[in-house]
Steps between C-alpha positions, in 0.01 A plus 500: 500500500624845415496732800298751296214249502496440874207731571275311258537171691516616862122537550455127425810373681445266796868444579768745390845339511796735459786302345706749303838664516546824690597772254435874495186424296367239743570681830159540667327364189234386747393813682183657636335525157567136415391369840177704482426348159503145641182338629454526878549123536828496305825370646837655418811280505854632460778252418702753298671789676346701780503833319279387211214565745457834676495382863311801634233458234478129583450568871232757418320262262507217754375722783228649282372168371592586140663155479446192712852384578868498409769233491847650508823312446672837462432843645620857470684565715648158557507399770196678635575683820357398834153644538433537127122481442529200266624282788176537694247462219297179509455508122874509423734202475872581496743223412870497570627554141723193511343241273826337394734293712875561496549157339259581217649843431856363510416221254330742261798737517742215423287394201485859367877551531573167330260578217644848450857368500405259220324781312797733547735233361278466192466881463123476562275746678510460879185423700374742763675815390389827655325734258617837628243680285208302641638523853517130584 
């Protein structure tokens, strides 16, 4: 979905899952306007980066009943400070942002390095390069 089209689908969205890179264009892409466009029984889930959702707007929408609930694997700021309103909301689930084990991450890193060494030796394009223009 192109971000320009987001406002056409929000009014019929039951669960909004944010799973996109954080770039200047996506910072606070979900703000007060977007949250207000969702149905009152909608759930917002963020598994991307905390700053793709405007935290103050999220708190306001949750308190005001504009959305039903939120599931947050990431927050902005991260970590949330003691006493932040999101901690005490019954309709918010905050996970620890640590889905991968050290063993899994280490194995995946080894596989990536091995693959890229083979690619480098064959003068092929490397996998996982940073696109400085895109910002990730």
